[in-house]
C-alpha positions in Angstrom: 4.3 26.8 -83.8 7.9 26.1 -84.6 8.7 24.5 -87.9 9.3 21.8 -88.9 7.0 20.4 -86.2 7.7 17.3 -84.2 5.7 14.1 -83.6 5.8 12.5 -80.3 5.4 9.0 -81.5 4.6 7.4 -78.1 2.9 9.1 -75.2 0.7 7.9 -72.4 -1.3 11.1 -72.4 -4.3 9.4 -70.8 -2.2 8.5 -67.7 -3.6 9.8 -64.5 -0.4 11.8 -64.1 -1.9 14.3 -66.6 -5.5 14.5 -65.3 -4.9 17.7 -63.5 -3.2 19.8 -66.2 -3.6 17.9 -69.6 -4.5 21.1 -71.5 -1.6 23.0 -70.1 0.8 20.1 -71.0 -0.5 20.2 -74.6 0.0 24.0 -74.7 3.6 23.5 -73.6 4.0 20.8 -76.4 2.6 23.2 -78.9 5.1 26.0 -77.8 8.0 23.5 -78.0 7.1 22.8 -81.7 5.2 19.5 -81.2 2.5 19.3 -83.8 1.2 15.8 -83.2 1.0 13.3 -80.3 0.3 9.6 -80.6 -1.6 8.7 -77.5 -1.0 5.1 -76.4 -3.5 2.6 -75.2 -2.0 0.0 -72.8 -5.2 -1.7 -71.6 -8.8 -1.7 -72.6 -9.6 1.2 -70.2 -6.5 3.0 -71.4 -7.4 2.5 -75.0 -10.9 3.9 -74.4 -9.4 6.9 -72.8 -6.8 7.4 -75.6 -9.5 7.2 -78.3 -11.7 9.7 -76.3 -8.7 12.1 -76.1 -8.0 11.8 -79.8 -11.7 12.6 -80.6 -11.6 15.7 -78.5 -8.5 17.4 -79.7 -6.8 18.1 -83.1 -3.2 16.9 -83.3 -3.9 13.7 -81.3 -4.1 10.2 -82.6 -4.8 7.0 -80.6 -3.6 3.5 -80.4 -5.6 0.5 -79.1 -4.0 -2.5 -77.4 -3.0 -4.5 -74.3 0.4 -4.1 -72.8 2.2 -7.3 -71.7 1.8 -6.1 -68.1 -1.9 -6.4 -68.7 -1.9 -9.5 -70.7 -3.8 -11.6 -68.1 -6.7 -9.3 -68.7 -7.1 -10.6 -72.3 -10.4 -12.4 -72.9 -12.8 -12.9 -75.8 -14.8 -9.8 -74.8 -11.6 -7.7 -74.5 -10.5 -9.0 -78.0 -13.9 -8.0 -79.4 -13.8 -4.5 -78.0 -10.2 -3.9 -79.1 -11.2 -5.0 -82.6 -14.2 -2.6 -82.4 -12.0 0.3 -81.2 -9.4 -0.3 -83.9 -12.0 0.6 -86.6 -12.3 4.2 -85.2 -10.8 6.8 -87.5 -8.8 8.3 -84.6 -6.9 5.0 -84.2 -3.6 4.7 -86.1 -2.1 1.5 -84.6 -2.4 -1.6 -82.5 -0.6 -1.7 -79.2 1.2 -1.1 -77.1 1.7 -4.8 -77.1 4.8 -7.0 -76.8 6.8 -9.0 -74.2 8.2 -8.0 -70.8 10.2 -10.6 -69.0 11.7 -8.1 -66.5 8.6 -7.6 -64.4 6.4 -10.6 -65.6 3.2 -9.0 -64.3 1.6 -11.6 -66.6 3.0 -15.1 -67.1 5.3 -15.5 -70.1 3.1 -17.9 -72.0 0.1 -15.5 -71.6 2.2 -12.6 -72.8 3.2 -14.5 -76.0 -0.4 -15.6 -76.7 -1.7 -12.1 -76.3 1.1 -10.6 -78.3 0.5 -13.1 -81.1 -3.3 -12.2 -81.1 -2.5 -8.5 -81.4 0.0 -9.1 -84.2 -2.7 -11.1 -85.9 -5.1 -8.2 -85.6 -2.5 -5.7 -87.0 -1.8 -8.0 -89.9 -5.5 -8.6 -90.7 -6.4 -4.8 -90.5 -3.1 -3.6 -92.1 -2.4 -1.4 -89.2 1.0 -0.6 -87.6 1.8 -2.4 -84.4 3.7 -0.8 -81.5 6.0 -3.3 -79.8 7.3 -3.2 -76.2 10.3 -5.4 -75.7 12.1 -5.9 -72.4 14.5 -8.7 -71.6 12.7 -11.0 -74.1 14.9 -10.6 -77.1 14.8 -14.3 -78.4 11.1 -14.6 -78.3 10.5 -11.0 -79.7 12.9 -11.6 -82.5 11.4 -15.0 -83.4 7.8 -13.5 -83.5 9.0 -10.5 -85.5 10.7 -12.6 -88.1 7.3 -14.3 -88.7 5.9 -10.9 -89.7 7.6 -10.9 -93.1 5.2 -10.2 -95.8 2.5 -8.5 -93.6 1.0 -5.2 -94.6 1.3 -3.2 -91.4 4.4 -1.5 -90.1 6.1 -2.6 -86.9 7.3 0.1 -84.4 10.0 -1.0 -81.9 9.2 1.5 -79.2 11.8 3.1 -76.9 14.3 0.9 -78.7 17.0 -0.5 -76.5 17.0 -4.2 -77.4 20.0 -6.3 -78.5 21.3 -7.5 -81.8 18.8 -10.2 -82.3 15.8 -7.8 -82.1 17.7 -5.2 -84.2 18.4 -7.8 -87.0 14.8 -9.0 -86.9 13.6 -5.4 -87.1 15.8 -4.7 -90.0 14.6 -7.9 -91.8 10.9 -6.7 -91.6 11.7 -3.0 -92.2 10.6 -2.0 -88.8 10.7 1.6 -87.4 13.1 2.2 -84.6 11.6 4.7 -82.1 13.9 6.5 -79.7 12.9 7.9 -76.3 14.7 10.0 -73.7 16.9 7.0 -73.0 19.2 8.2 -75.8 20.0 11.3 -73.6 21.2 9.2 -70.7 25.0 9.1 -70.0 25.1 5.2 -70.1 23.1 4.8 -73.3 25.0 2.9 -76.1 23.5 1.8 -79.4 23.5 -1.9 -80.1 25.0 -1.2 -83.6 26.7 1.8 -85.0 24.3 4.7 -85.5 25.1 4.8 -89.2 23.6 1.4 -89.5 20.1 2.5 -88.5 17.9 3.4 -91.5 17.3 7.1 -91.4 13.8 6.7 -93.2 12.6 4.5 -90.2 13.7 6.6 -87.2 11.1 8.0 -84.9 11.3 10.0 -81.7 9.0 9.7 -78.7 8.7 10.5 -75.0 7.0 7.5 -73.4 5.6 10.2 -71.1 5.0 10.3 -68.2 8.0 7.9 -68.0 11.7 8.2 -69.0 12.1 12.0 -68.9 15.1 13.0 -70.9 18.1 14.9 -69.7 17.9 17.7 -68.5 14.4 16.8 -67.0 15.5 13.6 -65.2 13.5 13.1 -62.0 10.5 15.0 -63.3 7.3 13.8 -64.9 7.9 13.4 -68.6 5.7 15.2 -71.1 5.3 15.7 -74.8 7.1 19.0 -75.0 10.3 17.0 -74.0 10.4 15.2 -77.2 12.2 18.2 -78.5 15.1 17.3 -76.1 15.1 13.8 -77.6 15.2 15.1 -81.2 18.0 17.5 -80.3 20.0 14.7 -78.9 19.2 12.5 -81.9 20.4 15.2 -84.3 23.6 15.5 -82.4 24.1 11.7 -82.4 23.4 11.4 -86.1 25.5 14.6 -86.8 22.9 16.5 -88.7 21.1 19.7 -88.3 18.1 19.7 -85.9 15.7 20.8 -88.6 16.7 18.0 -90.9 16.3 15.4 -88.1 12.9 16.8 -87.0 11.6 17.0 -90.6 12.7 13.4 -91.3 11.2 11.8 -88.2 7.9 13.6 -88.8 7.8 12.4 -92.4 8.6 8.9 -91.2 5.8 9.1 -88.5 3.3 10.3 -91.3 4.4 7.4 -93.5 4.1 4.9 -90.6 0.8 6.0 -89.1 -1.0 7.6 -92.0 -2.7 10.9 -93.0 -4.2 11.4 -89.6 -0.9 12.8 -88.6 -1.4 15.8 -90.9 -3.6 17.4 -88.2 -1.7 19.6 -85.8 -2.2 20.7 -82.2 
């Protein structure tokens, strides 16, 4: 494996898009220098699948949570099962949770209630929480500011929000995770890149979505986190090895010693 190895901090590896060739996908990731993949749970069923994958393969960790698109599925039974899954040693974070006012697959008040419930679980358990934010900056920022003093870290996944969310993230020492969006021609940072804390930068794919340049139009996969990291190194004007090593160290600090296992 190439060194230093990369961590894909956010990948929907359990998605049906990978059902026919998941092992080959992981082989390509390994060849690209990816050492660890954080497999995201976005629903109860997706969380169960993420945990199963992490149990079956070194170099994978799971998260457990309910995405805002799925917020209407939240119930006492779902909450109880989410809590149970969060106790598994393979699980390193709560989420993906948050707010999405672009699609509104679930009503906004339901999204806020379910997001608040998962923030509460993360705070209680001292686990990181992975936050999805789309066109909901005011509410996200307000809910993040209430996080001050909690033990778990906040990860602002595929970060592309405005100044309010950036400022709230800075106030709570959140991690800013960048996806293939930073390779897009129209991508512009909300603040100068020098203002982002280098000790809280992560790289991710959000696979199978948001394939980076030069893979636009294709299914995204964990190997492509290398393209994200290469672009991040260019944007931050530093050697690739330095950027790769730093983001991997940041991921280990955020998610814990489980990330010491490699594919």
